[in-house]
PyMOL Python script that loads the backbone (N, CA, C, O; Angstrom):
from pymol import cmd

cmd.read_pdbstr("""\
ATOM      1  N   MET A   1     -99.835  50.710   1.692  1.00  0.00           N
ATOM      2  CA  MET A   1     -98.710  50.069   2.330  1.00  0.00           C
ATOM      3  C   MET A   1     -97.758  51.106   2.920  1.00  0.00           C
ATOM      4  O   MET A   1     -97.162  50.856   3.968  1.00  0.00           O
ATOM      5  N   PHE A   2     -97.597  52.273   2.270  1.00  0.00           N
ATOM      6  CA  PHE A   2     -96.713  53.321   2.765  1.00  0.00           C
ATOM      7  C   PHE A   2     -97.540  54.524   3.191  1.00  0.00           C
ATOM      8  O   PHE A   2     -98.595  54.791   2.614  1.00  0.00           O
ATOM      9  N   THR A   3     -97.068  55.251   4.196  1.00  0.00           N
ATOM     10  CA  THR A   3     -97.759  56.467   4.620  1.00  0.00           C
ATOM     11  C   THR A   3     -97.583  57.551   3.566  1.00  0.00           C
ATOM     12  O   THR A   3     -96.720  57.441   2.695  1.00  0.00           O
ATOM     13  N   THR A   4     -98.392  58.587   3.643  1.00  0.00           N
ATOM     14  CA  THR A   4     -98.322  59.669   2.658  1.00  0.00           C
ATOM     15  C   THR A   4     -97.025  60.452   2.747  1.00  0.00           C
ATOM     16  O   THR A   4     -96.661  61.135   1.789  1.00  0.00           O
ATOM     17  N   THR A   5     -96.313  60.374   3.867  1.00  0.00           N
ATOM     18  CA  THR A   5     -95.042  61.083   4.013  1.00  0.00           C
ATOM     19  C   THR A   5     -93.833  60.200   3.713  1.00  0.00           C
ATOM     20  O   THR A   5     -92.693  60.651   3.822  1.00  0.00           O
ATOM     21  N   SER A   6     -94.075  58.958   3.338  1.00  0.00           N
ATOM     22  CA  SER A   6     -92.986  58.038   3.010  1.00  0.00           C
ATOM     23  C   SER A   6     -92.302  58.442   1.714  1.00  0.00           C
ATOM     24  O   SER A   6     -92.939  58.991   0.814  1.00  0.00           O
ATOM     25  N   ARG A   7     -91.015  58.173   1.619  1.00  0.00           N
ATOM     26  CA  ARG A   7     -90.292  58.455   0.377  1.00  0.00           C
ATOM     27  C   ARG A   7     -90.790  57.592  -0.778  1.00  0.00           C
ATOM     28  O   ARG A   7     -90.496  57.883  -1.938  1.00  0.00           O
ATOM     29  N   TYR A   8     -91.535  56.541  -0.475  1.00  0.00           N
ATOM     30  CA  TYR A   8     -92.053  55.640  -1.506  1.00  0.00           C
ATOM     31  C   TYR A   8     -93.532  55.872  -1.819  1.00  0.00           C
ATOM     32  O   TYR A   8     -94.113  55.139  -2.620  1.00  0.00           O
ATOM     33  N   ALA A   9     -94.143  56.871  -1.205  1.00  0.00           N
ATOM     34  CA  ALA A   9     -95.581  57.105  -1.377  1.00  0.00           C
ATOM     35  C   ALA A   9     -95.975  57.339  -2.829  1.00  0.00           C
ATOM     36  O   ALA A   9     -97.031  56.874  -3.258  1.00  0.00           O
ATOM     37  N   ASN A  10     -95.160  58.042  -3.587  1.00  0.00           N
ATOM     38  CA  ASN A  10     -95.501  58.370  -4.976  1.00  0.00           C
ATOM     39  C   ASN A  10     -94.766  57.522  -6.008  1.00  0.00           C
ATOM     40  O   ASN A  10     -94.768  57.840  -7.197  1.00  0.00           O
ATOM     41  N   VAL A  11     -94.139  56.445  -5.549  1.00  0.00           N
ATOM     42  CA  VAL A  11     -93.419  55.554  -6.465  1.00  0.00           C
ATOM     43  C   VAL A  11     -94.401  54.508  -7.000  1.00  0.00           C
ATOM     44  O   VAL A  11     -95.166  53.911  -6.243  1.00  0.00           O
ATOM     45  N   ALA A  12     -94.364  54.303  -8.296  1.00  0.00           N
ATOM     46  CA  ALA A  12     -95.298  53.368  -8.937  1.00  0.00           C
ATOM     47  C   ALA A  12     -95.040  51.921  -8.511  1.00  0.00           C
ATOM     48  O   ALA A  12     -93.916  51.539  -8.182  1.00  0.00           O
ATOM     49  N   ASP A  13     -96.109  51.137  -8.527  1.00  0.00           N
ATOM     50  CA  ASP A  13     -96.024  49.706  -8.258  1.00  0.00           C
ATOM     51  C   ASP A  13     -95.804  48.949  -9.567  1.00  0.00           C
ATOM     52  O   ASP A  13     -96.159  49.429 -10.644  1.00  0.00           O
ATOM     53  N   ALA A  14     -95.224  47.780  -9.455  1.00  0.00           N
ATOM     54  CA  ALA A  14     -95.056  46.887 -10.597  1.00  0.00           C
ATOM     55  C   ALA A  14     -95.289  45.462 -10.102  1.00  0.00           C
ATOM     56  O   ALA A  14     -95.324  45.214  -8.897  1.00  0.00           O
ATOM     57  N   THR A  15     -95.445  44.545 -11.025  1.00  0.00           N
ATOM     58  CA  THR A  15     -95.681  43.145 -10.668  1.00  0.00           C
ATOM     59  C   THR A  15     -94.720  42.259 -11.451  1.00  0.00           C
ATOM     60  O   THR A  15     -94.505  42.451 -12.648  1.00  0.00           O
ATOM     61  N   TYR A  16     -94.151  41.291 -10.752  1.00  0.00           N
ATOM     62  CA  TYR A  16     -93.264  40.304 -11.365  1.00  0.00           C
ATOM     63  C   TYR A  16     -93.940  38.943 -11.238  1.00  0.00           C
ATOM     64  O   TYR A  16     -94.500  38.617 -10.191  1.00  0.00           O
ATOM     65  N   GLN A  17     -93.885  38.160 -12.292  1.00  0.00           N
ATOM     66  CA  GLN A  17     -94.438  36.815 -12.238  1.00  0.00           C
ATOM     67  C   GLN A  17     -93.299  35.811 -12.213  1.00  0.00           C
ATOM     68  O   GLN A  17     -92.499  35.738 -13.146  1.00  0.00           O
ATOM     69  N   ASN A  18     -93.231  35.030 -11.128  1.00  0.00           N
ATOM     70  CA  ASN A  18     -92.222  33.981 -10.989  1.00  0.00           C
ATOM     71  C   ASN A  18     -92.458  32.889 -12.032  1.00  0.00           C
ATOM     72  O   ASN A  18     -93.562  32.772 -12.564  1.00  0.00           O
ATOM     73  N   PRO A  19     -91.435  32.090 -12.329  1.00  0.00           N
ATOM     74  CA  PRO A  19     -91.612  30.974 -13.274  1.00  0.00           C
ATOM     75  C   PRO A  19     -92.726  30.008 -12.859  1.00  0.00           C
ATOM     76  O   PRO A  19     -93.324  29.350 -13.710  1.00  0.00           O
ATOM     77  N   ASN A  20     -93.005  29.921 -11.556  1.00  0.00           N
ATOM     78  CA  ASN A  20     -94.073  29.024 -11.094  1.00  0.00           C
ATOM     79  C   ASN A  20     -95.453  29.677 -11.167  1.00  0.00           C
ATOM     80  O   ASN A  20     -96.449  29.064 -10.782  1.00  0.00           O
ATOM     81  N   GLY A  21     -95.518  30.927 -11.664  1.00  0.00           N
ATOM     82  CA  GLY A  21     -96.799  31.606 -11.843  1.00  0.00           C
ATOM     83  C   GLY A  21     -97.201  32.542 -10.720  1.00  0.00           C
ATOM     84  O   GLY A  21     -98.166  33.293 -10.861  1.00  0.00           O
ATOM     85  N   THR A  22     -96.487  32.512  -9.615  1.00  0.00           N
ATOM     86  CA  THR A  22     -96.792  33.399  -8.496  1.00  0.00           C
ATOM     87  C   THR A  22     -96.444  34.837  -8.857  1.00  0.00           C
ATOM     88  O   THR A  22     -95.371  35.106  -9.398  1.00  0.00           O
ATOM     89  N   GLN A  23     -97.352  35.755  -8.555  1.00  0.00           N
ATOM     90  CA  GLN A  23     -97.095  37.165  -8.823  1.00  0.00           C
ATOM     91  C   GLN A  23     -96.633  37.872  -7.553  1.00  0.00           C
ATOM     92  O   GLN A  23     -97.167  37.653  -6.465  1.00  0.00           O
ATOM     93  N   VAL A  24     -95.630  38.723  -7.723  1.00  0.00           N
ATOM     94  CA  VAL A  24     -95.064  39.475  -6.608  1.00  0.00           C
ATOM     95  C   VAL A  24     -95.144  40.961  -6.956  1.00  0.00           C
ATOM     96  O   VAL A  24     -94.649  41.387  -7.999  1.00  0.00           O
ATOM     97  N   SER A  25     -95.766  41.743  -6.082  1.00  0.00           N
ATOM     98  CA  SER A  25     -95.834  43.193  -6.284  1.00  0.00           C
ATOM     99  C   SER A  25     -94.624  43.846  -5.645  1.00  0.00           C
ATOM    100  O   SER A  25     -94.139  43.402  -4.604  1.00  0.00           O
ATOM    101  N   TYR A  26     -94.141  44.908  -6.280  1.00  0.00           N
ATOM    102  CA  TYR A  26     -92.996  45.637  -5.744  1.00  0.00           C
ATOM    103  C   TYR A  26     -93.049  47.080  -6.222  1.00  0.00           C
ATOM    104  O   TYR A  26     -93.822  47.417  -7.119  1.00  0.00           O
ATOM    105  N   LYS A  27     -92.231  47.923  -5.624  1.00  0.00           N
ATOM    106  CA  LYS A  27     -92.096  49.316  -6.035  1.00  0.00           C
ATOM    107  C   LYS A  27     -90.947  49.410  -7.030  1.00  0.00           C
ATOM    108  O   LYS A  27     -89.916  48.761  -6.857  1.00  0.00           O
ATOM    109  N   ILE A  28     -91.128  50.227  -8.083  1.00  0.00           N
ATOM    110  CA  ILE A  28     -90.032  50.416  -9.023  1.00  0.00           C
ATOM    111  C   ILE A  28     -88.959  51.282  -8.375  1.00  0.00           C
ATOM    112  O   ILE A  28     -89.167  51.850  -7.303  1.00  0.00           O
ATOM    113  N   LEU A  29     -87.826  51.374  -9.029  1.00  0.00           N
ATOM    114  CA  LEU A  29     -86.707  52.145  -8.505  1.00  0.00           C
ATOM    115  C   LEU A  29     -87.115  53.593  -8.279  1.00  0.00           C
ATOM    116  O   LEU A  29     -87.687  54.227  -9.165  1.00  0.00           O
ATOM    117  N   ARG A  30     -86.826  54.107  -7.108  1.00  0.00           N
ATOM    118  CA  ARG A  30     -87.159  55.486  -6.766  1.00  0.00           C
ATOM    119  C   ARG A  30     -86.047  56.409  -7.227  1.00  0.00           C
ATOM    120  O   ARG A  30     -84.885  56.226  -6.863  1.00  0.00           O
ATOM    121  N   ARG A  31     -86.398  57.377  -8.009  1.00  0.00           N
ATOM    122  CA  ARG A  31     -85.442  58.393  -8.450  1.00  0.00           C
ATOM    123  C   ARG A  31     -85.349  59.462  -7.373  1.00  0.00           C
ATOM    124  O   ARG A  31     -86.359  59.861  -6.793  1.00  0.00           O
ATOM    125  N   ILE A  32     -84.143  59.919  -7.110  1.00  0.00           N
ATOM    126  CA  ILE A  32     -83.973  60.990  -6.130  1.00  0.00           C
ATOM    127  C   ILE A  32     -84.306  62.304  -6.826  1.00  0.00           C
ATOM    128  O   ILE A  32     -83.635  62.697  -7.780  1.00  0.00           O
ATOM    129  N   PRO A  33     -85.345  62.978  -6.343  1.00  0.00           N
ATOM    130  CA  PRO A  33     -85.742  64.224  -6.996  1.00  0.00           C
ATOM    131  C   PRO A  33     -84.793  65.359  -6.644  1.00  0.00           C
ATOM    132  O   PRO A  33     -84.213  65.386  -5.559  1.00  0.00           O
ATOM    133  N   SER A  34     -84.642  66.291  -7.572  1.00  0.00           N
ATOM    134  CA  SER A  34     -83.847  67.471  -7.238  1.00  0.00           C
ATOM    135  C   SER A  34     -84.766  68.438  -6.498  1.00  0.00           C
ATOM    136  O   SER A  34     -85.901  68.680  -6.909  1.00  0.00           O
ATOM    137  N   ALA A  35     -84.265  68.969  -5.425  1.00  0.00           N
ATOM    138  CA  ALA A  35     -85.046  69.913  -4.621  1.00  0.00           C
ATOM    139  C   ALA A  35     -84.147  71.083  -4.263  1.00  0.00           C
ATOM    140  O   ALA A  35     -82.990  70.889  -3.890  1.00  0.00           O
ATOM    141  N   PRO A  36     -84.667  72.288  -4.373  1.00  0.00           N
ATOM    142  CA  PRO A  36     -83.837  73.445  -4.024  1.00  0.00           C
ATOM    143  C   PRO A  36     -83.532  73.462  -2.525  1.00  0.00           C
ATOM    144  O   PRO A  36     -84.405  73.207  -1.696  1.00  0.00           O
ATOM    145  N   ALA A  37     -82.289  73.765  -2.200  1.00  0.00           N
ATOM    146  CA  ALA A  37     -81.917  73.877  -0.786  1.00  0.00           C
ATOM    147  C   ALA A  37     -82.458  75.193  -0.249  1.00  0.00           C
ATOM    148  O   ALA A  37     -82.391  76.225  -0.916  1.00  0.00           O
ATOM    149  N   ILE A  38     -82.993  75.142   0.964  1.00  0.00           N
ATOM    150  CA  ILE A  38     -83.491  76.377   1.562  1.00  0.00           C
ATOM    151  C   ILE A  38     -82.461  76.983   2.500  1.00  0.00           C
ATOM    152  O   ILE A  38     -82.499  78.178   2.793  1.00  0.00           O
ATOM    153  N   LEU A  39     -81.546  76.154   2.965  1.00  0.00           N
ATOM    154  CA  LEU A  39     -80.469  76.646   3.813  1.00  0.00           C
ATOM    155  C   LEU A  39     -79.400  75.589   3.960  1.00  0.00           C
ATOM    156  O   LEU A  39     -79.575  74.440   3.554  1.00  0.00           O
ATOM    157  N   ALA A  40     -78.295  75.995   4.546  1.00  0.00           N
ATOM    158  CA  ALA A  40     -77.191  75.067   4.804  1.00  0.00           C
ATOM    159  C   ALA A  40     -77.067  74.870   6.306  1.00  0.00           C
ATOM    160  O   ALA A  40     -77.330  75.784   7.088  1.00  0.00           O
ATOM    161  N   HIS A  41     -76.668  73.682   6.696  1.00  0.00           N
ATOM    162  CA  HIS A  41     -76.474  73.349   8.107  1.00  0.00           C
ATOM    163  C   HIS A  41     -75.076  72.761   8.254  1.00  0.00           C
ATOM    164  O   HIS A  41     -74.722  71.818   7.545  1.00  0.00           O
ATOM    165  N   THR A  42     -74.288  73.304   9.158  1.00  0.00           N
ATOM    166  CA  THR A  42     -72.962  72.760   9.433  1.00  0.00           C
ATOM    167  C   THR A  42     -73.095  71.651  10.471  1.00  0.00           C
ATOM    168  O   THR A  42     -73.637  71.870  11.554  1.00  0.00           O
ATOM    169  N   VAL A  43     -72.607  70.476  10.142  1.00  0.00           N
ATOM    170  CA  VAL A  43     -72.722  69.311  11.019  1.00  0.00           C
ATOM    171  C   VAL A  43     -71.801  69.469  12.222  1.00  0.00           C
ATOM    172  O   VAL A  43     -70.618  69.783  12.083  1.00  0.00           O
ATOM    173  N   VAL A  44     -72.370  69.243  13.410  1.00  0.00           N
ATOM    174  CA  VAL A  44     -71.602  69.237  14.658  1.00  0.00           C
ATOM    175  C   VAL A  44     -71.713  67.847  15.278  1.00  0.00           C
ATOM    176  O   VAL A  44     -72.524  67.027  14.848  1.00  0.00           O
ATOM    177  N   GLN A  45     -70.901  67.597  16.279  1.00  0.00           N
ATOM    178  CA  GLN A  45     -70.777  66.246  16.835  1.00  0.00           C
ATOM    179  C   GLN A  45     -72.104  65.656  17.309  1.00  0.00           C
ATOM    180  O   GLN A  45     -72.342  64.465  17.106  1.00  0.00           O
ATOM    181  N   GLN A  46     -72.955  66.433  17.918  1.00  0.00           N
ATOM    182  CA  GLN A  46     -74.187  65.872  18.490  1.00  0.00           C
ATOM    183  C   GLN A  46     -75.330  65.743  17.479  1.00  0.00           C
ATOM    184  O   GLN A  46     -76.418  65.300  17.849  1.00  0.00           O
ATOM    185  N   ASP A  47     -75.115  66.114  16.226  1.00  0.00           N
ATOM    186  CA  ASP A  47     -76.182  66.037  15.223  1.00  0.00           C
ATOM    187  C   ASP A  47     -76.579  64.596  14.932  1.00  0.00           C
ATOM    188  O   ASP A  47     -75.747  63.692  14.869  1.00  0.00           O
ATOM    189  N   ARG A  48     -77.884  64.423  14.756  1.00  0.00           N
ATOM    190  CA  ARG A  48     -78.465  63.163  14.290  1.00  0.00           C
ATOM    191  C   ARG A  48     -79.494  63.526  13.232  1.00  0.00           C
ATOM    192  O   ARG A  48     -80.150  64.562  13.332  1.00  0.00           O
ATOM    193  N   LEU A  49     -79.635  62.692  12.235  1.00  0.00           N
ATOM    194  CA  LEU A  49     -80.564  63.007  11.149  1.00  0.00           C
ATOM    195  C   LEU A  49     -82.007  63.128  11.620  1.00  0.00           C
ATOM    196  O   LEU A  49     -82.742  63.991  11.139  1.00  0.00           O
ATOM    197  N   ASP A  50     -82.421  62.279  12.550  1.00  0.00           N
ATOM    198  CA  ASP A  50     -83.803  62.379  13.021  1.00  0.00           C
ATOM    199  C   ASP A  50     -84.048  63.698  13.744  1.00  0.00           C
ATOM    200  O   ASP A  50     -85.122  64.287  13.614  1.00  0.00           O
ATOM    201  N   LEU A  51     -83.059  64.166  14.504  1.00  0.00           N
ATOM    202  CA  LEU A  51     -83.210  65.443  15.205  1.00  0.00           C
ATOM    203  C   LEU A  51     -83.195  66.613  14.228  1.00  0.00           C
ATOM    204  O   LEU A  51     -83.953  67.569  14.391  1.00  0.00           O
ATOM    205  N   LEU A  52     -82.339  66.542  13.216  1.00  0.00           N
ATOM    206  CA  LEU A  52     -82.311  67.594  12.200  1.00  0.00           C
ATOM    207  C   LEU A  52     -83.630  67.628  11.429  1.00  0.00           C
ATOM    208  O   LEU A  52     -84.166  68.704  11.162  1.00  0.00           O
ATOM    209  N   ALA A  53     -84.147  66.468  11.075  1.00  0.00           N
ATOM    210  CA  ALA A  53     -85.424  66.413  10.360  1.00  0.00           C
ATOM    211  C   ALA A  53     -86.550  66.980  11.217  1.00  0.00           C
ATOM    212  O   ALA A  53     -87.430  67.674  10.708  1.00  0.00           O
ATOM    213  N   ASN A  54     -86.525  66.692  12.492  1.00  0.00           N
ATOM    214  CA  ASN A  54     -87.546  67.241  13.385  1.00  0.00           C
ATOM    215  C   ASN A  54     -87.422  68.760  13.473  1.00  0.00           C
ATOM    216  O   ASN A  54     -88.430  69.467  13.496  1.00  0.00           O
ATOM    217  N   THR A  55     -86.198  69.259  13.522  1.00  0.00           N
ATOM    218  CA  THR A  55     -85.967  70.704  13.589  1.00  0.00           C
ATOM    219  C   THR A  55     -86.455  71.404  12.324  1.00  0.00           C
ATOM    220  O   THR A  55     -87.147  72.419  12.407  1.00  0.00           O
ATOM    221  N   TYR A  56     -86.105  70.878  11.170  1.00  0.00           N
ATOM    222  CA  TYR A  56     -86.400  71.556   9.909  1.00  0.00           C
ATOM    223  C   TYR A  56     -87.755  71.210   9.299  1.00  0.00           C
ATOM    224  O   TYR A  56     -88.328  72.021   8.572  1.00  0.00           O
ATOM    225  N   TYR A  57     -88.278  70.009   9.586  1.00  0.00           N
ATOM    226  CA  TYR A  57     -89.539  69.578   8.975  1.00  0.00           C
ATOM    227  C   TYR A  57     -90.640  69.288   9.987  1.00  0.00           C
ATOM    228  O   TYR A  57     -91.794  69.083   9.609  1.00  0.00           O
ATOM    229  N   GLY A  58     -90.290  69.271  11.270  1.00  0.00           N
ATOM    230  CA  GLY A  58     -91.292  68.969  12.286  1.00  0.00           C
ATOM    231  C   GLY A  58     -91.650  67.498  12.360  1.00  0.00           C
ATOM    232  O   GLY A  58     -92.669  67.140  12.952  1.00  0.00           O
ATOM    233  N   ASP A  59     -90.830  66.635  11.768  1.00  0.00           N
ATOM    234  CA  ASP A  59     -91.104  65.198  11.740  1.00  0.00           C
ATOM    235  C   ASP A  59     -89.782  64.446  11.613  1.00  0.00           C
ATOM    236  O   ASP A  59     -89.128  64.533  10.574  1.00  0.00           O
ATOM    237  N   PRO A  60     -89.373  63.706  12.650  1.00  0.00           N
ATOM    238  CA  PRO A  60     -88.089  63.008  12.598  1.00  0.00           C
ATOM    239  C   PRO A  60     -88.022  61.933  11.514  1.00  0.00           C
ATOM    240  O   PRO A  60     -86.929  61.556  11.092  1.00  0.00           O
ATOM    241  N   GLN A  61     -89.162  61.438  11.061  1.00  0.00           N
ATOM    242  CA  GLN A  61     -89.158  60.401  10.027  1.00  0.00           C
ATOM    243  C   GLN A  61     -88.893  60.960   8.634  1.00  0.00           C
ATOM    244  O   GLN A  61     -88.828  60.201   7.667  1.00  0.00           O
ATOM    245  N   GLN A  62     -88.741  62.263   8.522  1.00  0.00           N
ATOM    246  CA  GLN A  62     -88.446  62.890   7.232  1.00  0.00           C
ATOM    247  C   GLN A  62     -86.941  63.044   6.995  1.00  0.00           C
ATOM    248  O   GLN A  62     -86.523  63.804   6.122  1.00  0.00           O
ATOM    249  N   PHE A  63     -86.133  62.324   7.773  1.00  0.00           N
ATOM    250  CA  PHE A  63     -84.667  62.388   7.637  1.00  0.00           C
ATOM    251  C   PHE A  63     -84.213  62.109   6.206  1.00  0.00           C
ATOM    252  O   PHE A  63     -83.194  62.635   5.759  1.00  0.00           O
ATOM    253  N   TRP A  64     -84.960  61.293   5.502  1.00  0.00           N
ATOM    254  CA  TRP A  64     -84.597  60.909   4.135  1.00  0.00           C
ATOM    255  C   TRP A  64     -84.572  62.109   3.197  1.00  0.00           C
ATOM    256  O   TRP A  64     -83.867  62.084   2.188  1.00  0.00           O
ATOM    257  N   ARG A  65     -85.323  63.154   3.507  1.00  0.00           N
ATOM    258  CA  ARG A  65     -85.309  64.359   2.664  1.00  0.00           C
ATOM    259  C   ARG A  65     -83.923  65.012   2.690  1.00  0.00           C
ATOM    260  O   ARG A  65     -83.444  65.518   1.676  1.00  0.00           O
ATOM    261  N   ILE A  66     -83.295  64.991   3.855  1.00  0.00           N
ATOM    262  CA  ILE A  66     -81.946  65.552   3.980  1.00  0.00           C
ATOM    263  C   ILE A  66     -80.965  64.687   3.191  1.00  0.00           C
ATOM    264  O   ILE A  66     -80.081  65.208   2.512  1.00  0.00           O
ATOM    265  N   CYS A  67     -81.123  63.375   3.281  1.00  0.00           N
ATOM    266  CA  CYS A  67     -80.269  62.470   2.491  1.00  0.00           C
ATOM    267  C   CYS A  67     -80.447  62.732   1.003  1.00  0.00           C
ATOM    268  O   CYS A  67     -79.465  62.828   0.267  1.00  0.00           O
ATOM    269  N   ASP A  68     -81.694  62.848   0.557  1.00  0.00           N
ATOM    270  CA  ASP A  68     -81.957  63.117  -0.862  1.00  0.00           C
ATOM    271  C   ASP A  68     -81.327  64.431  -1.295  1.00  0.00           C
ATOM    272  O   ASP A  68     -80.716  64.506  -2.361  1.00  0.00           O
ATOM    273  N   GLY A  69     -81.470  65.461  -0.482  1.00  0.00           N
ATOM    274  CA  GLY A  69     -80.942  66.779  -0.820  1.00  0.00           C
ATOM    275  C   GLY A  69     -79.432  66.818  -0.917  1.00  0.00           C
ATOM    276  O   GLY A  69     -78.859  67.727  -1.520  1.00  0.00           O
ATOM    277  N   ASN A  70     -78.787  65.819  -0.316  1.00  0.00           N
ATOM    278  CA  ASN A  70     -77.330  65.745  -0.343  1.00  0.00           C
ATOM    279  C   ASN A  70     -76.835  64.548  -1.147  1.00  0.00           C
ATOM    280  O   ASN A  70     -75.665  64.174  -1.071  1.00  0.00           O
ATOM    281  N   LEU A  71     -77.746  63.950  -1.922  1.00  0.00           N
ATOM    282  CA  LEU A  71     -77.449  62.800  -2.790  1.00  0.00           C
ATOM    283  C   LEU A  71     -76.732  61.676  -2.049  1.00  0.00           C
ATOM    284  O   LEU A  71     -75.786  61.079  -2.561  1.00  0.00           O
ATOM    285  N   ALA A  72     -77.196  61.405  -0.846  1.00  0.00           N
ATOM    286  CA  ALA A  72     -76.595  60.358  -0.015  1.00  0.00           C
ATOM    287  C   ALA A  72     -77.455  59.102  -0.063  1.00  0.00           C
ATOM    288  O   ALA A  72     -78.665  59.164   0.155  1.00  0.00           O
ATOM    289  N   MET A  73     -76.840  57.982  -0.344  1.00  0.00           N
ATOM    290  CA  MET A  73     -77.553  56.711  -0.352  1.00  0.00           C
ATOM    291  C   MET A  73     -77.712  56.155   1.061  1.00  0.00           C
ATOM    292  O   MET A  73     -78.676  55.449   1.358  1.00  0.00           O
ATOM    293  N   ARG A  74     -76.752  56.484   1.927  1.00  0.00           N
ATOM    294  CA  ARG A  74     -76.794  55.990   3.305  1.00  0.00           C
ATOM    295  C   ARG A  74     -76.817  57.176   4.257  1.00  0.00           C
ATOM    296  O   ARG A  74     -76.092  58.146   4.036  1.00  0.00           O
ATOM    297  N   PRO A  75     -77.622  57.130   5.303  1.00  0.00           N
ATOM    298  CA  PRO A  75     -77.701  58.244   6.247  1.00  0.00           C
ATOM    299  C   PRO A  75     -76.358  58.636   6.865  1.00  0.00           C
ATOM    300  O   PRO A  75     -76.115  59.817   7.112  1.00  0.00           O
ATOM    301  N   ASP A  76     -75.490  57.666   7.115  1.00  0.00           N
ATOM    302  CA  ASP A  76     -74.199  57.983   7.734  1.00  0.00           C
ATOM    303  C   ASP A  76     -73.306  58.833   6.835  1.00  0.00           C
ATOM    304  O   ASP A  76     -72.385  59.492   7.317  1.00  0.00           O
ATOM    305  N   ASP A  77     -73.575  58.820   5.540  1.00  0.00           N
ATOM    306  CA  ASP A  77     -72.740  59.579   4.605  1.00  0.00           C
ATOM    307  C   ASP A  77     -72.871  61.090   4.764  1.00  0.00           C
ATOM    308  O   ASP A  77     -71.982  61.827   4.336  1.00  0.00           O
ATOM    309  N   VAL A  78     -73.946  61.563   5.362  1.00  0.00           N
ATOM    310  CA  VAL A  78     -74.157  63.013   5.459  1.00  0.00           C
ATOM    311  C   VAL A  78     -73.722  63.613   6.789  1.00  0.00           C
ATOM    312  O   VAL A  78     -73.653  64.836   6.911  1.00  0.00           O
ATOM    313  N   LEU A  79     -73.433  62.800   7.771  1.00  0.00           N
ATOM    314  CA  LEU A  79     -73.106  63.329   9.096  1.00  0.00           C
ATOM    315  C   LEU A  79     -71.603  63.380   9.349  1.00  0.00           C
ATOM    316  O   LEU A  79     -71.111  62.808  10.321  1.00  0.00           O
ATOM    317  N   VAL A  80     -70.891  64.058   8.484  1.00  0.00           N
ATOM    318  CA  VAL A  80     -69.452  64.252   8.644  1.00  0.00           C
ATOM    319  C   VAL A  80     -69.261  65.587   9.350  1.00  0.00           C
ATOM    320  O   VAL A  80     -69.635  66.636   8.825  1.00  0.00           O
ATOM    321  N   ILE A  81     -68.677  65.541  10.545  1.00  0.00           N
ATOM    322  CA  ILE A  81     -68.513  66.752  11.355  1.00  0.00           C
ATOM    323  C   ILE A  81     -67.775  67.826  10.562  1.00  0.00           C
ATOM    324  O   ILE A  81     -66.714  67.585   9.985  1.00  0.00           O
ATOM    325  N   GLY A  82     -68.368  69.018  10.550  1.00  0.00           N
ATOM    326  CA  GLY A  82     -67.793  70.153   9.840  1.00  0.00           C
ATOM    327  C   GLY A  82     -68.291  70.319   8.417  1.00  0.00           C
ATOM    328  O   GLY A  82     -68.082  71.367   7.805  1.00  0.00           O
ATOM    329  N   SER A  83     -68.951  69.291   7.877  1.00  0.00           N
ATOM    330  CA  SER A  83     -69.458  69.408   6.503  1.00  0.00           C
ATOM    331  C   SER A  83     -70.745  70.235   6.474  1.00  0.00           C
ATOM    332  O   SER A  83     -71.414  70.413   7.492  1.00  0.00           O
ATOM    333  N   GLN A  84     -71.066  70.730   5.292  1.00  0.00           N
ATOM    334  CA  GLN A  84     -72.285  71.518   5.092  1.00  0.00           C
ATOM    335  C   GLN A  84     -73.367  70.627   4.491  1.00  0.00           C
ATOM    336  O   GLN A  84     -73.170  70.018   3.440  1.00  0.00           O
ATOM    337  N   LEU A  85     -74.505  70.559   5.164  1.00  0.00           N
ATOM    338  CA  LEU A  85     -75.654  69.841   4.621  1.00  0.00           C
ATOM    339  C   LEU A  85     -76.581  70.837   3.954  1.00  0.00           C
ATOM    340  O   LEU A  85     -76.803  71.931   4.473  1.00  0.00           O
ATOM    341  N   GLU A  86     -77.119  70.464   2.812  1.00  0.00           N
ATOM    342  CA  GLU A  86     -78.163  71.264   2.195  1.00  0.00           C
ATOM    343  C   GLU A  86     -79.500  70.750   2.711  1.00  0.00           C
ATOM    344  O   GLU A  86     -79.785  69.555   2.639  1.00  0.00           O
ATOM    345  N   ILE A  87     -80.308  71.650   3.225  1.00  0.00           N
ATOM    346  CA  ILE A  87     -81.629  71.295   3.731  1.00  0.00           C
ATOM    347  C   ILE A  87     -82.640  71.684   2.651  1.00  0.00           C
ATOM    348  O   ILE A  87     -82.912  72.868   2.454  1.00  0.00           O
ATOM    349  N   PRO A  88     -83.201  70.685   1.949  1.00  0.00           N
ATOM    350  CA  PRO A  88     -84.098  71.002   0.834  1.00  0.00           C
ATOM    351  C   PRO A  88     -85.498  71.407   1.290  1.00  0.00           C
ATOM    352  O   PRO A  88     -85.964  71.043   2.370  1.00  0.00           O
ATOM    353  N   LEU A  89     -86.134  72.165   0.430  1.00  0.00           N
ATOM    354  CA  LEU A  89     -87.513  72.567   0.618  1.00  0.00           C
ATOM    355  C   LEU A  89     -88.401  71.346   0.414  1.00  0.00           C
ATOM    356  O   LEU A  89     -88.148  70.540  -0.481  1.00  0.00           O
ATOM    357  N   VAL A  90     -89.431  71.204   1.230  1.00  0.00           N
ATOM    358  CA  VAL A  90     -90.354  70.086   1.068  1.00  0.00           C
ATOM    359  C   VAL A  90     -91.232  70.357  -0.140  1.00  0.00           C
ATOM    360  O   VAL A  90     -91.886  71.396  -0.223  1.00  0.00           O
ATOM    361  N   GLN A  91     -91.244  69.415  -1.078  1.00  0.00           N
ATOM    362  CA  GLN A  91     -92.101  69.526  -2.258  1.00  0.00           C
ATOM    363  C   GLN A  91     -93.356  68.720  -2.015  1.00  0.00           C
ATOM    364  O   GLN A  91     -93.287  67.539  -1.674  1.00  0.00           O
ATOM    365  N   ARG A  92     -94.480  69.341  -2.184  1.00  0.00           N
ATOM    366  CA  ARG A  92     -95.760  68.659  -1.932  1.00  0.00           C
ATOM    367  C   ARG A  92     -96.488  68.398  -3.212  1.00  0.00           C
ATOM    368  O   ARG A  92     -97.581  67.833  -3.196  1.00  0.00           O
TER     369      ARG A  92
END
""", "prot")
cmd.dss("prot")
cmd.show_as("cartoon", "prot")
cmd.util.cbc("prot")
cmd.orient("prot")
């Protein structure tokens, strides 16, 4: 269901059974892993997470790694002009 580069690729599946007997599969809560920062990036006005992810990881869909590295639940929380973003190392 998820690609190998998805943030949910390694999250375990679980099943819930409704009172009517129907079973529903879902992913358990994803823990944000700690990852060492490889460098810091100062946010400027034209920054976008997809562009930063493409610059640092070669894949714009890896923006979530930057969010994880900065303990941000929402992407908008990390793009504060002048703030320092930690760019984490990709753990494989």
